[in-house]
N, C-alpha and C positions, 0 to 999 in steps of 0.2 A: 655515443648516441643515447644520452640519458633522456628522461622524460622532458627535461627543460629544453632539449634540442628537437623535440618532436615537431614534425612538419605536418600540416594539415593538407590533405588532398583536395584541391579545388581547381577550378578553371577560371583563368583571368582573360580579359579581352586583349587581343593583340593590337599592335599600333595601327594597322590598316583596317581594322574592323572592331570598333568599340562596343558593338552590340552582340550579346550572347544569344545563342539560339534557345528555344524552349527547352530542349533536352539538356543543354549546358546549365541553364538556370535551375532546372530541376535537380541536376546532379549536385550543384553547389548547395541548394536548400536541403537536400537529403543528407549530405555529408555534415552539414552544420547541425541538423537535428540529431543525427547519430552520435556526433561528438558530445552534444549536450546530454543525450540519454545515457551514454557511457559514463559521463561524469556523475550524473544523478545516481546511477547504479552503484558506482564506487562509493559515493557518499553514504548511501543507504547501507551498504555492506559494512562500512566502518562505523556508522552511527548505531545501528541496531544492537550489536553486542554491548556497547557502552550504555545504551538506554536501559537494557534489561539488567545490567549490572547495578546501575543506580536504583532502578525500581526494586530489585530484590534486596538492596541494602537499606539506604536511608529512607526511601519512600515507604517500604513495607514496615520498617521499625516504627516510624511515626504513625502509620495507619493502624497498626496493632495497638499502639498506645491510645490513639484517639478512640478506637472502637471499644476498648476496655472502659474508658471514661463514659462513653455513651451508654454502655450497659448499666453502669452505676446510675446514670441519670434516669433511665426507664424504670429501674428498680426503685428509685426514689419516688417517681411518679406513681408506681403501682402501690407502694406503701401509703402514699398520701391520698389515694383515690377515695377511700372509705371515710376519711376524716370529715367530721361534721362541719369543719370550717369551709368546705367546698360545696357550693350549690350545684344545681343541675347544669347550668351553663359552664361552670368551671370544670365539672366532670366530663362534659362533652369534649372540652378542649384537651384535657388530660388523656382521654381515650384516643383522640385523634393523634396526639403526639406519640403515644406509646405504639400505636399501630404503624405510624409512618416510620419511626426510627427502627423498630424491630423488623419491619418488612425490608427496609433498606439493608440492614445488617445481614439478614438471611439471604436476600437475593444477590447482593454484591460481595459479601464476605463468607457466605456459606455457613453462617451461625444458626443452624437449624435447631439448636437447643433452646432458642427463643420462641419456637413455634407455639408452645402451650401458652406463653404469655401473650403472644399475638392473638391467638384464637379466643383467649379470655375476653378481649376487648373488641374484636372485629365481628361484624355481622356475617361475613363470609369466611370460612376457614381458609387457611393459607394455601393448602394444596389445590383447592378448587380455583382460588384466585390466580395462582401461578399457571394453571392450565389455560385459563382464559387469556391472561396476559401474553403467554408464549404464543398462543394461536394468532393473536392480533399482531404482535411484534414480528412473528415469522412471516405472515402475509405481507406486512409492510416492507420488511427488508427484502423479501423475495421479489416484490414488485420493483423496488429500486435497483436491485442487481440486474433484473431482466431488462429494465429500461436503460441502465447505464452501459451494459455490455452487449445488449442485443441478443440475449440467449433466452431460451425457455426452460424453466426448471419445473419438473414434475414432482408432485408430492409436497411434503412439509420440510422446512429447513430445521436442522438441529442447531439451535443457537448456542448450545453448550460447548461446541467444538469448532473454533475458528479454523483450525487446520483442516478439518473435514470439509468445511465450507469452501476453503481455498482449493482443495483438491477437486471438489465438485465443480467449481467454476472453471478450473483449468480443463477438466474433462469435457465440460459443455462447450468451451471455446474450441477445443480440439475437434470435437464432433461437428461443430458448426463449420470449421475450416474444411474438414473431410467431406461434408455434404456439399459445400460450395465447389470443391475440387471435383467431386463426382458429377455434380450438375454440369460443370464446365466440360468434363470428359464426355458426358453423354451428348451434350450439345455439339461438341466437336465430332463425335461419332456419327451423329445424325447428318451433320454437314458432309462428313466424309463419304456417306452412302449416296449422296447426291452426285450427279455427274459434274465433275469439276472442270472448270475452264483451264486453259493453258496458263492463264494469269494466276489463278488460284493455286495450281500445282507449283508454279514457280515461287509464289509467296511462301508456301509451306516448306518447300525445299530450302528457301533462303532462311526461314526462321529456324529450321532444324540445324542448318549450318551455323547460324549465329550462336545457338545454344551450345553446340559442340565447341565452337570457337572460344566462348567464355570459359567453359569448363577447362579447356586446354590452356587458356590464358592463366587461370588460377594456378594450375600445375606448373606452368612455365615460370611464373613469378616466384613460386615457391622454390623451384629448382635453382633459379638464378641467385636467390637470397642464400640458400643453403650452401651453394658452391662458393660464394664470396665470403660468407660469414661463419662457416663451420669451424668451431674452436679446435677440433683435433688437428687441423692443418696449421695452427698457429704455434710458433715456438716461444714467443714472449709470454710469460705467465700472466702478466697484467692484462695484456691484450686478449689472451685466451679467456680470462675471467669475464672481460667485457663482452666478448662475442658469445660466450655461454649465456649471458643474460639476454642478449638480443635474440639468440636462437630460440630461447624459451618463448619469447613473444611471437617469433615467426611460427613456431610449431602450434602455439595456441590459436593464432589467427587462421592457420591452414586447417586445423582441426574443426574450427567453426565455419569454414568456408567464408571467412571474413575478408572479402575482397578489398574493402576500404582500408583496413589495417595493413594488409599486404602492400597496397599501393603506397601508403604512408611510410612503411618501412623501406620500400624502394627509394623513396625520396630522401629519407634519412641516409641511406647507404650510397646515395648519389648514383644509383643505377639508372634512374630516370630523372628528368628535370621538368620544369614548368612547361617548356615547349612541347614535351611529350604529352603532358596532361591536356594542353590546349588543343592538340591535334587528334584526339580520339575521334574516330569516325562516328557520324551521327547515328547510323543504324546500330552500331555496336554500343554506343552510349545509352540508347533507349533500353536495351536489354540489361545493361549494367544498372541502370536506374531501377529496374524491376527487382533485381537482386538486393539493391540497397533498401528498397521499400520493405521487402520481406525481412531484412535484417533489423530495420527500425521497429517493425511490428513485434519481432521476437524480443528485442530489448525492452520494449514497453511492457510486454507480458511478464517478463522476468522481474521488472520493477513492481508491477501490480501484485505479483505473487509474494513479494517481500512486504509490501505496504498494507495489503488487504487485511491480514490478521491483526495488525496494529490498529487499523481503523475500527475493526470489530471490537477489539478490547477497549478502545476509547469511546465506543458508541458513536462513531462518526459515519455519516453516509459515505458510500464509496465514491460519489462524484465530487466530494469536497477535496480541494487541493491540500496536500500536507507535505511539507519539506522537512528534511532531517533537522535543519536549524530550528524550525518552529516546534518540532517534536520535543527537542531538548529544552527549549524555552518554556513550553507548556509544562513540562515535568518540573522544572525549577519553580514555576509559579504555583503548581499544585503542592509542592513540598512546603513552600512558605505559607500557603493557605492552611494546610493541615497543622503546621506548627502554631499558627495563630489560633486555630480552632481548638487545639488542645489546651492552650492557655485560657481561652474564653470559657470552655466547658468546665474547667476546674474552678473558675470563679463562680460559675453558676451552681455547681455542686456545693461549694462552701456556703453560698448565700441561701440556697433553698433548704438548708437544714432548719431555717426559720420559715415555717410554712406560711406565715403572713406575707413574707417577701415573695414566695411562690405565687400566692393568691394575687398579689398586686401585679406581678408580671403577666399572669394569665389574663388579667383584665385588658391589657393592651394587645393581646394576641388574637388574631382573627383566623378562623379556619378557612382555608381556600375554598371558594365556591365552585371552582372549575370541575366539571365531571371527570371522573377517572378515564384516562385514555383519549381525552378530547384533543390534546395537543401532543403530537409525537415528537416535537422538538425536545422535550424532556428525555425522551428515549435516547437521544443522540448527544445531548450536551449535559451530562451529569455534573452536579456540583457536589464536592465532597465536604459540604458544610452542614452543620445541624440545622433543622428547620426552625428551631426555637432559640432565641437569644435573650439573655438576661440584660 
């Protein structure tokens, strides 16, 4: 019963009735979504370690090399600034380039040793500017997170710690879930204080019985699987090893109350068949669907907890879709871009030793007119390329 033999739990139309009920259709839709979510979770769990390994290796090495070349470039600009060859317009452009590059190196790479050089050419000192930018960016991200996840975050966000932001988001989502459950409990309590009709009492009793039945069903499925597949009862060593692997899956599914996986394992073990799946009672199926919906929500939350820190590090809004494949593709593109940028900036450094070439290049460079902070797209789609090209 390897993964290649894995069977998907679903309900199929029988010969005399080709139309599925609403609950049956919902069951199939939920099992399909859960299967996709589990696949996505596995892919992220496999991709993220590979991603960080490559980032800490080739990407970081190239980035450090690129940054060292950029420092040489701003030092060259600083040395050229007072040269009589450069007029007022030229100096304004040099001033802009120095502040742009040094600010980016300090903000993104933590090179605070460039602060004095930045302050020398900036109208606002770096610390004051950072406080203003962090306040604006924090409010912007806070609003997006609240809108995307439907939670309310009090106070300011700490943009320096993606892990703390993820923990805060998880805490808020759990609080929201707890409030909703409490509101539902209070509503049910208010309803319970009213005089109930015989019909209501019967419905409540039926619901309670269904919940107990489902809980018992999970335990029953588990007992049947362990009875048939327990490796200690197997004499053949090869078969014992196979059953040990299956039992690990059974125990993991039972520990998570993963009813869907337990049903699929029963199908694999041929303890139940498609006829059994097709004949699950409608009232029981509705409650099973409720369990599956909760399981799907938990899977999505687990995926979000893995992906959210990466989106923060990439300056991506939480609502944008990001797949493991795209993450690795973007990393490869970034590596190639930085490699080209290193080659380009070295050409610039060699050429600008002749200040007349630097002056000619400045002539074609225009300082962006857009006010600072006007377009927050830049906050989320950073380009690791120098703003000045020879």
